[in-house]
C-alpha positions in Angstrom: -29.4 79.9 -38.1 -32.4 80.4 -35.9 -32.7 76.7 -35.1 -29.0 76.7 -34.1 -29.6 79.6 -31.7 -32.6 77.9 -30.2 -30.6 74.7 -29.7 -27.8 76.5 -28.0 -30.2 78.3 -25.8 -31.8 75.1 -24.7 -28.4 73.7 -23.9 -27.7 76.8 -21.8 -31.0 76.4 -19.9 -30.3 72.7 -19.3 -26.7 73.3 -18.1 -27.8 76.0 -15.7 -30.1 73.6 -13.8 -27.1 71.4 -12.8 -25.2 72.7 -9.7 -21.9 71.4 -8.2 -20.9 71.3 -4.6 -17.7 70.0 -2.8 -17.8 68.6 0.7 -15.5 66.6 3.0 -16.3 63.9 5.6 -14.0 62.1 8.1 -13.8 58.4 8.8 -15.4 57.5 12.1 -17.1 60.9 12.5 -20.8 61.7 11.9 -21.4 63.5 8.6 -24.6 65.6 8.1 -25.8 67.7 5.2 -29.0 69.7 4.8 -30.7 69.7 1.4 -32.9 72.9 1.0 -34.3 74.9 -1.9 -31.6 77.5 -1.7 -29.1 75.0 -3.1 -31.2 74.9 -6.4 -31.8 78.7 -6.5 -35.3 78.3 -5.3 -35.9 81.1 -2.8 -39.6 80.8 -1.9 -42.2 78.2 -1.3 -45.8 78.7 -2.5 -47.5 75.5 -1.4 -46.8 73.2 1.5 -44.2 70.5 0.8 -43.5 72.1 -2.5 -40.0 70.7 -3.0 -39.0 67.0 -3.0 -35.5 65.5 -3.3 -34.0 62.2 -4.3 -30.3 61.6 -3.7 -28.3 58.6 -5.0 -24.8 57.6 -5.7 -23.8 58.6 -9.2 -24.6 55.9 -11.8 -26.3 53.9 -9.0 -29.9 53.7 -7.9 -29.2 54.2 -4.1 -26.9 55.7 -1.6 -23.7 54.2 -0.1 -24.4 51.6 2.5 -23.2 53.9 5.4 -25.2 56.9 4.3 -28.9 57.6 5.0 -31.4 60.2 3.7 -34.5 61.3 5.5 -37.0 64.2 4.8 -38.2 66.3 7.7 -41.7 67.8 7.5 -40.9 70.0 10.4 -38.0 71.7 8.7 -39.3 71.2 5.1 -35.8 69.9 4.1 -34.0 66.7 3.4 -30.9 65.5 5.4 -28.0 63.3 4.5 -26.2 61.7 7.4 -24.0 58.8 8.2 -20.5 57.7 9.5 -18.0 56.8 6.8 -16.2 53.5 7.5 -12.5 52.9 7.2 -12.6 51.3 3.6 -14.1 54.6 2.3 -11.0 56.6 3.4 -9.2 58.5 0.6 -12.1 58.1 -1.9 -14.2 60.7 -3.6 -18.0 60.0 -3.8 -20.2 61.7 -6.3 -23.8 62.1 -5.3 -26.7 63.1 -7.6 -29.5 65.0 -5.9 -32.6 65.5 -8.1 -35.0 68.2 -6.8 -38.6 68.4 -7.9 -40.8 71.5 -7.7 -44.3 70.1 -7.2 -46.0 73.4 -8.3 -44.7 73.4 -11.9 -43.0 70.0 -12.0 -39.6 71.5 -12.7 -36.6 69.4 -11.9 -33.0 70.5 -11.1 -29.9 68.5 -10.3 -27.2 69.0 -7.7 -23.9 67.1 -8.0 -22.2 66.7 -4.6 -18.5 65.7 -4.7 -17.6 64.4 -1.3 -14.0 63.5 -0.2 -13.7 61.0 2.7 -10.6 62.0 4.7 -8.7 59.4 6.7 -9.0 59.5 10.5 -8.4 57.0 13.3 -11.5 55.7 14.8 -12.0 56.8 18.4 -11.7 53.7 20.8 -13.7 55.1 23.7 -17.4 55.8 23.1 -20.3 56.9 25.3 -23.7 55.6 24.1 -26.9 57.3 25.1 -30.5 57.8 24.2 -32.3 61.2 24.3 -36.0 60.8 24.7 -37.3 64.4 24.2 -35.7 64.9 20.7 -36.1 63.5 17.2 -33.3 62.7 14.9 -33.7 66.0 13.0 -33.1 68.1 16.1 -29.5 66.9 16.3 -28.9 68.3 12.8 -28.9 71.7 14.5 -25.2 72.6 15.2 -26.2 74.5 18.4 -27.7 71.4 20.0 -24.7 69.2 19.1 -22.4 71.8 20.6 -24.4 71.9 23.8 -24.2 68.1 24.1 -20.4 68.2 23.5 -20.0 70.9 26.1 -21.6 68.7 28.8 -18.9 66.1 28.4 -16.0 68.5 27.7 -16.7 70.7 30.7 -18.3 68.5 33.3 -18.3 64.7 32.6 -15.2 64.1 30.4 -12.8 67.0 30.6 -9.9 65.2 28.9 -11.9 64.8 25.7 -12.2 68.5 25.0 -9.6 68.3 22.1 -11.1 65.5 20.0 -14.6 64.8 21.3 -16.9 64.2 18.3 -20.3 62.7 17.5 -19.5 59.3 15.9 -23.1 58.0 15.4 -26.7 59.2 15.3 -29.9 57.5 14.4 -33.6 57.6 15.1 -34.7 55.3 17.9 -37.5 54.1 15.7 -35.0 52.9 13.0 -33.0 51.2 15.8 -36.0 49.1 16.8 -37.8 51.4 19.2 -41.6 51.9 19.5 -43.5 54.9 18.3 -44.9 57.1 21.1 -48.5 56.7 22.1 -49.2 60.3 21.4 -48.1 61.9 18.2 -47.1 65.1 20.1 -44.3 63.1 21.9 -40.8 62.8 20.5 -39.6 59.5 19.0 -36.1 59.6 20.6 -32.7 59.6 19.1 -29.6 57.4 19.7 -26.3 59.3 20.0 -22.7 58.1 20.4 -19.9 60.4 21.3 -16.3 59.3 21.2 -12.7 60.3 22.0 -9.2 59.0 22.4 -9.1 60.2 26.0 -9.5 57.8 28.8 -12.8 57.7 30.6 -13.0 60.1 33.6 -13.7 58.9 37.1 -17.0 60.7 37.1 -18.1 58.8 34.0 -17.1 55.5 35.6 -19.1 56.4 38.7 -22.1 57.3 36.5 -21.9 53.9 34.8 -21.8 52.1 38.1 -24.8 54.1 39.2 -26.9 53.1 36.2 -25.6 49.5 35.8 -28.5 47.9 37.7 -30.9 49.5 35.2 -29.4 47.6 32.2 -31.8 44.7 32.6 -34.8 47.1 32.1 -35.9 48.1 28.5 -36.6 51.7 29.4 -36.4 53.8 32.6 -37.2 57.5 32.0 -38.3 57.8 35.6 -34.8 57.2 37.1 -32.9 60.2 38.3 -29.2 60.3 38.5 -26.6 62.5 40.0 -26.0 64.3 36.7 -29.7 64.6 35.8 -29.7 68.4 36.2 -26.7 68.9 33.9 -28.5 67.4 30.9 -31.9 68.9 31.7 -30.5 72.4 31.9 -29.6 72.3 28.2 -32.8 70.5 27.1 -31.8 66.8 27.1 -33.8 64.1 28.9 -31.9 60.8 28.8 -33.0 57.2 29.1 -30.5 56.0 31.7 -31.1 52.4 30.8 -29.4 53.0 27.5 -26.4 54.9 28.9 -23.3 52.8 28.4 -19.6 53.3 28.0 -17.6 51.2 25.5 -13.9 51.3 24.9 -10.4 50.1 25.9 -8.8 51.1 29.1 -5.5 52.6 28.0 -3.5 55.6 29.1 -4.3 58.8 27.2 -0.7 59.5 26.3 -0.3 56.1 24.7 -3.5 56.5 22.6 -2.3 59.8 21.2 0.9 58.3 19.9 -0.1 56.6 16.7 3.3 54.9 16.2 2.8 52.8 19.3 2.7 49.0 18.5 -0.4 48.2 20.5 -2.5 51.0 19.0 -1.4 50.0 15.5 -2.3 46.4 16.0 -5.8 47.3 17.4 -6.4 49.7 14.5 -5.2 47.2 12.0 -7.5 44.5 13.4 -10.4 46.8 13.5 -9.8 47.9 9.9 -9.6 44.2 8.8 -12.9 43.5 10.5 -14.5 46.5 8.8 -13.2 45.4 5.4 -14.6 41.9 5.9 -18.0 43.3 6.7 -17.9 45.5 3.6 -16.9 42.5 1.4 -19.7 40.4 2.8 -22.2 43.2 2.2 -24.1 43.2 -1.1 -23.0 45.9 -3.5 -25.3 47.2 -6.2 -24.6 47.3 -9.9 -24.6 50.4 -12.2 -27.7 51.0 -14.2 -26.0 50.4 -17.5 -25.0 46.9 -16.3 -28.6 45.9 -15.6 -29.7 43.4 -18.3 -32.6 44.4 -20.5 -35.4 41.9 -20.8 -36.4 40.8 -24.3 -40.2 40.7 -24.4 -40.2 39.4 -28.1 -38.7 36.1 -27.1 -41.1 35.9 -24.1 -44.1 36.3 -26.3 -42.7 33.9 -28.9 -42.3 31.2 -26.4 -45.7 32.0 -24.8 -47.8 31.9 -28.0 -45.8 30.1 -30.7 -45.3 26.7 -29.0 -48.9 26.4 -27.8 -50.1 27.6 -31.3 -48.1 24.9 -33.0 -49.4 22.2 -30.7 -53.0 23.4 -31.3 -52.4 23.4 -35.1 -51.1 19.8 -35.1 -54.1 18.6 -33.0 -56.5 20.4 -35.4 -54.8 18.8 -38.4 -55.1 15.3 -36.9 -58.7 15.7 -36.0 -59.5 17.1 -39.5 -57.8 14.1 -41.1 -59.8 11.7 -39.0 -63.1 13.4 -39.8 -62.4 13.9 -43.6 -60.9 10.5 -44.5 -62.6 8.1 -42.1 -66.2 9.4 -42.2 -67.3 6.7 -44.7 -66.9 4.0 -42.1 -69.4 5.8 -39.9 -72.2 5.4 -42.4 -74.9 2.9 -41.5 -77.8 2.4 -43.9 -80.2 0.8 -41.4 -79.6 3.7 -38.9 -80.2 6.2 -41.7 -83.5 4.5 -42.6 -84.6 4.3 -39.0 -84.0 8.0 -38.4 -85.7 8.9 -41.7 -88.9 7.0 -40.7 -88.9 7.6 -37.0 -91.9 9.9 -37.2 -93.8 7.3 -39.4 -93.8 4.4 -36.9 -97.4 5.1 -35.8 -98.7 5.1 -39.4 -100.5 1.8 -40.3 -100.0 0.6 -43.8 -100.9 -2.8 -45.1 -99.6 -4.7 -48.1 -101.9 -6.1 -50.7 -103.7 -9.4 -49.7 -102.3 -12.6 -51.3 -104.2 -14.3 -54.1 -106.5 -17.3 -53.5 -104.2 -19.6 -55.5 -101.3 -18.8 -53.2 -103.1 -19.7 -50.0 -104.5 -23.1 -49.3 -107.6 -23.6 -47.0 -106.9 -24.1 -43.4 -103.3 -22.7 -43.7 -101.9 -19.8 -41.8 -100.1 -17.0 -43.7 -97.8 -14.4 -42.2 -97.4 -11.3 -44.2 -94.4 -9.1 -43.7 -95.0 -5.3 -44.0 -92.6 -2.7 -44.9 -90.3 -1.2 -42.2 -92.1 2.1 -42.3 -95.4 0.5 -41.2 -96.4 -1.4 -38.1 -95.7 -5.1 -38.4 -98.8 -7.2 -37.9 -99.8 -10.8 -38.0 -102.7 -12.0 -40.1 -104.2 -15.4 -39.5 -106.5 -17.1 -42.1 -108.9 -19.7 -40.8 -111.8 -21.6 -42.2 -113.7 -21.7 -39.0 -117.3 -20.6 -38.7 -118.1 -16.9 -38.8 -119.5 -16.9 -35.3 -116.5 -18.8 -33.9 -113.9 -16.5 -32.3 -110.6 -16.4 -33.9 -107.1 -15.5 -32.6 -106.7 -11.8 -32.0 -104.1 -10.1 -34.2 -101.6 -8.0 -32.3 -99.0 -5.5 -33.3 -95.4 -6.0 -32.5 -95.3 -2.5 -31.0 -98.3 -3.3 -28.7 -97.2 -3.5 -25.1 -99.8 -6.3 -24.4 -98.4 -8.5 -27.2 -97.7 -11.3 -24.8 -101.2 -11.3 -23.2 -103.6 -13.9 -24.2 -106.5 -13.3 -26.7 -109.2 -13.5 -24.0 -107.8 -10.6 -22.0 -107.4 -8.6 -25.2 -111.0 -9.2 -26.2 -112.2 -8.4 -22.7 -110.6 -5.0 -22.8 -112.3 -4.0 -26.1 -115.9 -2.8 -25.8 -116.6 -4.4 -29.2 -115.4 -7.4 -31.0 -111.9 -6.5 -32.1 -112.3 -8.7 -35.3 -114.5 -8.3 -38.3 -115.0 -10.9 -41.0 -114.2 -10.3 -44.6 -115.9 -12.6 -47.1 -113.6 -13.4 -49.9 -115.4 -16.3 -51.4 -114.0 -19.8 -51.3 -110.6 -18.8 -50.2 -111.7 -18.3 -46.6 -112.2 -15.6 -44.1 -109.5 -13.0 -43.5 -109.6 -11.3 -40.2 -108.3 -7.8 -39.6 -108.4 -5.9 -36.3 -110.7 -3.0 -36.0 -109.4 0.4 -35.1 -109.6 1.3 -31.4 -112.7 3.0 -30.2 -112.8 6.8 -30.2 -112.2 8.1 -26.6 -112.0 11.8 -27.2 -109.1 13.5 -28.8 -106.4 15.5 -27.0 -104.3 18.1 -28.6 -100.6 17.3 -28.8 -97.7 19.7 -28.6 -98.0 20.6 -32.3 -101.8 21.0 -32.2 -102.6 17.6 -33.7 -105.2 15.1 -32.2 -103.5 12.1 -30.6 
């Protein structure tokens, strides 16, 4: 029972944080809405920039294409503004506004239900740029009313019944430059429109500023109506002052059943519809495909792993079943006795009966010892004999005389073996002083 009460209480708290609001906008007329903490029952602000807002079309990640949201640090509030097009007429838009309290990270939701009413688009429009204001300053209804009064009372008296602001945007967003000093205003582009025909005074003003159209900016230029705008706090860039519309009698424009007006409005509506169809439309969040990371990892690791396993198996088969062919007995014997090459071993001398007098005998020694040649001769003891040389001696090809001249003593000594002859064997080299090798052994 207690858990049920807690659950119901949580639902009550969650539902109390969702607020609903109903608004109305007109086709071809500027729509503005201020988002402030009072809409979410937040009445005070403790820290600077405490509240943040994020509006979006319900079930979509962004706003409609004709609507824009900007946050003003000067007013500490967010603003929605834009001009609904003809295809949006008769539709109801639901906007979700999520508010965040940066002090305690509490979030609240505001649902705005906005109905777009049908209205004929004004054919005659006056375009201007105000240099001494930012976009947020025209969110003030008092400034907008002062601007409309200039046209309704002085410049365009016939438009007092239906004059409205049809467009507003920051000059920076329209391609303008930021001011050199941060204290200066960025400027704002404003369009006002009406079904009324342009007045003679507006036509004279356009002819007055027409030579300035070739210049990008001209704040220095003064016109005949300069004082009218400056008295209510507007400084205009007269290079951007233009009038766009159709030259038709006012009484014809007011009658919507006239054929020409209907054709123009139908053509304009068709062009707007084509532009809307060519524009990219977002998809709802639930229609966004979900990426399967399991398949991604399977393809990223399974296929290279299988290829690696096959290559390892092939290499193992080659090394396991073909290693017998790589065995070489002579190479094994050579590497086993590579450190015994310098050792001198001699085989036993041959018997007297196996060697005749005056014959030469060549004795083969094992592979582990140095191969030498032994010559048997029956010459006299004092007669020099051929010097025996080792196969590993670098001076093997030198003659015996040079070999004997390099040795300080006779390199041969005689061995008396009786009647079988004299066997000569080389003496060891003279001692020249030992040097310690790398392992501490005399070389």
